[in-house]
N, C-alpha and C positions, 0 to 999 in steps of 0.2 A: 505493499500500499503506500502512496504517496503521500497523501493528504487525507486528512478525518477533518468533518465539517460537524454540526450539530446532527444532521440526518444523514450525512453523505459518506461513501468512503469515494477517493480520487485516485486512480491507480492507471498503471498500464495493460491494455487489452491483454486477452489471453485467447486462445482459439475456442475456448470453451463458449466466450462469448460471444458466436455465433447465430444460436436461438433469440437473443434479444438484440442482437443486432439487426437482423432479419424483421423482428418484431415492429422496429420503427423504421427502417430505411426500406420497407416494402409498403410503405403511407403515401399514397398521392401528397396529402397536405405536410407531411414532414419533409419531401424532398423538392417540392413546386419551385424555390428559390436555389437550389443545389445544381453544381455541374455535373450531375448523373440522373439516370433515371431510376424506375424501381426496382429494387435487387429481389432477385430469386434467391431460394433457399442457398443453392450451390454458389451464386456470388457474394453473399452475405458469409459462408463459410469461408472463400479464399479472401474477401476482406477483412474478416476476424484475424486471418493469420498474417495478413498483411499487416493489421496494425499491431500485432503482435511484437513485427520486428521495427516498429518505427516509432521512435522515442517521442515525436511530436504529438500523437494520439494519444488522448487520455478517457478511458471510460468514466463514466460518471453513473455509481450504484447507490441505490437505496442502502440501507446498513443491513439490512434482511439478503442481499446481495443481486437481486435485478438490476441488471445494468438499463438506464432509463434515458442515458443521451451520451453524448461525447464533448469532451473539448479537444482544441489543436490549437497547438501554442508552438510558434518557430520563430529560433533566432534568425534575423536577416542582417544584414548590414547596420554598421554603427550604432550598436547596443538596441536595435529597433525590434520587436518581438510581433509577430504577428498572429491575432487571437482570431478563433472561430468556435463555431458551437452547432450540436443539433441536437434536438431532443425528442423523445417518444412524446408523440400528441397526445397520449392517454394522459402524461404526468404536465402538461403546461398549464399554467397559471397557478401553481403550487411555490413558487419563487427559487426553485430546484436550479434552474440555469443561471439565477444571480447569485445563487448561494457557493456554486462550486465554481464559476468564472471570477468572483471577487476572491476565494480563497487561493485559487492557480496565480491571479494577477499580484496577489500579495507576495506570492512564492518568489514569482519573477522577478518583481519589483528589489525585495527584502533579501533573496537568496541566491539569486542568478544572475544579478549585474544587469538586469535591462534599465533602460535608461528612457525608453520609450514603446509603446505598445501601439498597435493599430489595427482597426478591425474595419470591412468593408462588408457593405448588405444592400438590396435592392432596394429601393425608395417605397416599392409597393409591399415591402415586409416590413410592417408598423411595429410588430412585435420585438423584431432584430433591433432594429434602430430605435426602441423605447427603452430596451434592456442596456444597450450599449450606453443611452443617457443617463439611466439610471446608475450606471456604473462611474458614472463620471467622466464619460469619454466626450470629446467635442466634436461637433460634425464640422470637418474641415474643408470639406468642397463635395459637389456633384459632380462625378464625372459623365460626361453624355455620349452615349451610346458605344463604351469603350470597351464592351467584352460581349461575345457570345458564348453558349453552352451547346446549342442546337442549330441545326438549320431548317427551314421549310420545305416543302413538298419538291421544289424548284432547287433544292441545293442553297439556297440564299441564306446567310446568317440571320438569325433571330438576334438582333442585336439589344443591349440593355443599359440603361442608365445605373450607376452606382454611387451610394455616397460613401464618403471615406471619412473616419473616425481617429481619432488618435487622444494618446492622455500622456502626460510626462510623469515621471516619478515624482517628483515635487508635487503634482497637483493628485496625485493619489494619497501621500500622506496627507496633504492641506482636508482633502475628504475624510479620510480616515480620523481628522482629529477635530473634526467638526462632528463627527457622529459621536465621540464619546463625551463630548460637553453636556 
């Protein structure tokens, strides 16, 4: 186990997580804004094995053991890390994404030497950008038609806009100090 919060364990993936991974990556509402399509059981098993080897992916599990989502945190240039997250829709609205992301962000800033974190999301994914803002991230810009994950029937890219968010280490500490008052 990497981190423990009041209700969750944040740990590395294992191949045994394939069933729980399938449970949420096979849902349309979960993958709607992601760069992949619905997962089959076989694809989820392969993805669990891949994530078990990838130190940038973290399983978010209830203390009873069920994996309910994942976090992604990858170190880039200039001590800037990129944050991502996907959660099982059965558990949306319970604060699990906030609780787990806040714990991982604290770890990144206080233990791993992160200077800045960034995150990106589709402007239509209101739940995602509201989570980032609740975590203290600042919207730094809107990238217009900068990315596509899929093409239409004619093979033309389906371009999407992206909100870009960021937070500095000293801003995270300031937010943490305010919460303690």
